N, C-alpha and C positions, 0 to 999 in steps of 0.2 A: 608407498613405503616402503614395503617386501620389497619390491624390483629395487629399490635404494640401497636397499639393505645389501642386497645379493651382490648388488655392482660393488660394491663396499669393501664384503668378503672375497670378493675375486682378486682387487688392487690387494688385498693385503697379503694373500696367499701368495700372488704370485712376487709380491716384495720378498717374503719370507723364503717362497724360491731362489730366491737371487743371491739374498745372503748367504744360504745354506751351499750353493753352488760353489762360493769363494769368491765370486767377482761382482762388482760394481760399477753399473754405469755412470754414476759420478762416486766422486771421491766420499768415500762413509765419515760422519761422526764418529767418535769416539763411544756416545751414552749409548748412542743404536749398535754398536758391536759387541757382541754376548765374550764373555770371560774367559778369559785363557782361549782365544779361538786364532787360528790362521788365516787372512783373506789375501789373495795374490790380487792387488789391484789394475784397476784397467789401465791397457797399452797407452789410450790415449792421453793422457795424463803427462807432460812434463816436468822434468825435476821440479823447475820452480814451483810452477804447478800444486804439485806435491808440497814442497819444503813450507810454502806460504800455509796453505790446508792444514798441517800438522805442528806449526808452531801456535798456531791461531787452536789450536783443539787443545794444546799440553797451557796454555794461557799464564798468569799469574801464579797461580797453585799450585804450576808443579816446576820444574827444572828441567831446562833446558840440554839435551846433550847432542855433539853430535860428532859423527868420528867420520876423516877425510882420507882416503890416500894420497899420500904425500912419499916423495923420495927421498929418501938416509942414505947420502953415498950414493952405494951401487943397489941398494934394496928400496924395496916398497913398502910401508905397511901405514895400516890404520893407525890415527894420529889426532888426538881430542883437539878440537877447537871449540873457540870462545862463539858467541852468536854470530858477532861480524867479520870473521874471519870463514863461518858457517856458510854467510847470505855471499859472499863473494865464492867462494868455491862452488856454489851451487851453481850460479853464475856462469863461471868458466869450464866447470866439467863437468855438472850435475847432470847430462847425461851423454856426458861419454866411456869409455873404455869400462876406468875401476870402478867398484865399490865402494859405497858410503854407508853410514845409518847414521838416522834421527832416531834421539826417544827421548821417552819423556820421564822425571821420576816423581813420582809426587802421587796424589788420591786416586788419578786415574793412568797408569801405569802402561806405556804401550812403548814397540817400536816399530822402526821402518827399514825396512833394507832394501838398498838399489844390489841385485846379483851384478859378478863381471858379466862383460857385453861381449859375445862372440860373436863374431860376422857380422851380418847385415841385420839379425834377427834383432829383434826392441830386448835390452834387460830386464828382466823381469823383476820386477818391485813386489816388496808383499809388506803386509800389517800383520803385527804382533799384539795381541792386547795381554798382559798382564805380567810382560817383562823390561825390562831396559836390557841393560847392556852383560848382565851375571852372563858369564862363562865365558864372554867377547877377550879375546887378548888384543890390546892397543899399545899405543904410546902414550904417556902421558901428555909430553908436549914435541917442540920440537927439540933435535942434540943439542941445540948449541946452548940450550939454560942447564944450566946446573940443577942437578936436580938429585943429588945423594943425600941431601936431608931428607928432600919432598918424598923420594918413597919408600925407607927407613919410618916417613911418618903414615904414611899409604898402609902400608906391610902393617905397624901396630893397629890402625884402625879395622883394616881387614882381617889382623887376627883376633880382635874382640870379638867382630862382628860373627866370624864360624865358632868361637865359644857361646855365642849366645846362639845360633844353629844349632849348636850340641845338645845344649841342654833342652833346648824345645824339643826337636825330635827325639833325642833320647837314642843315641844310636852311632857307630862310628862313619865316617864317608870321609872321601877325597873331594880336593876340590883345586882351581886353579886357578891363578889371578894373575894375567898381566905378565904373563908367561911362567909364572912360579907357583910350584907345585905346595900345598897345605895338606897335610894329612892328619885331622880331627878326629881325635878317639875320646867316646865317650865310659868316666874312668867308677863313678856311680852316683847314688845319692846320700847326702850325708846330712840329716835333720830338713831343714826347710831349702836348701841350696843343692845342685848339681855340682862336681867335681868333672873338670874335665882338661884338656890337654891339646897345642894344638904342633907339628912341628912344621915348622920349613923347610924344605926342601930345595939346597942351590948346588946343580951340579953335584961333587963328592961329598956336600958337606949340608949338614941338618944341626938347626935347632929348635930346642924344642921350649913348650912356658905352659905352666902348669895355670887355672883359672880355677874360679869358686864362681858362678853364675847364682845369684841369692835374686829370685822375681825379677828378672829382664834384669839387675846390674849386675856388672862382670870385676868381679876385685883379682886382681894378676897375684896367684901366690909363690913368683918365682918370675927371675928374668929369663929372658933368652938361654937355657946351656945347651952350649956346642955338645954335639956330640958326632960318633964316626960314626959315618953311615957304611954300611957294607954294598952299597947299592955299584 
């Protein structure tokens, strides 16, 4: 019995060493991966294996997100694709030169990132647990789709999320969302609510909106007010 226990302990320690080294012989499950960790995946797995595995890991409780590198006129840019488009992209370009990213936004948030491939070496693929596409710039959709109203709606949603974060952290900070700079300012606390403002900086123009955040609920105090930026 003691010999069996020692053998089991050796296997357990070897497994821990493998995880801490940041490399798995098999693709990891999210449940066995430590929170907010970074892991370089085994290079023997091709893009389809990785894609299928982590789509399954995201499951029904998470929202699957995928960015593929697409050409827009003379430029290449990361573009948000739906699940069918993502599967097709992986089939044709998953092991190619350009990067792609897969994320799951849900109870078990994670990000899988394939690097740009240089020369004959295999591109590195990494797993990050505890984050999705935060701080990553990408195109929301293909340029042929009319997006003026959609972009405004997305900015509004992001501004309110930023207001919530400002109230939570009680500090000012700068954030970038889809190529646009947002400057968040924590003003003060009034009663049971926090007063914050968010400035959207676009080229030489800036608009500022004030909010009151009470127990996680955001109340706009003003509409966007245009300001002349001295930048």
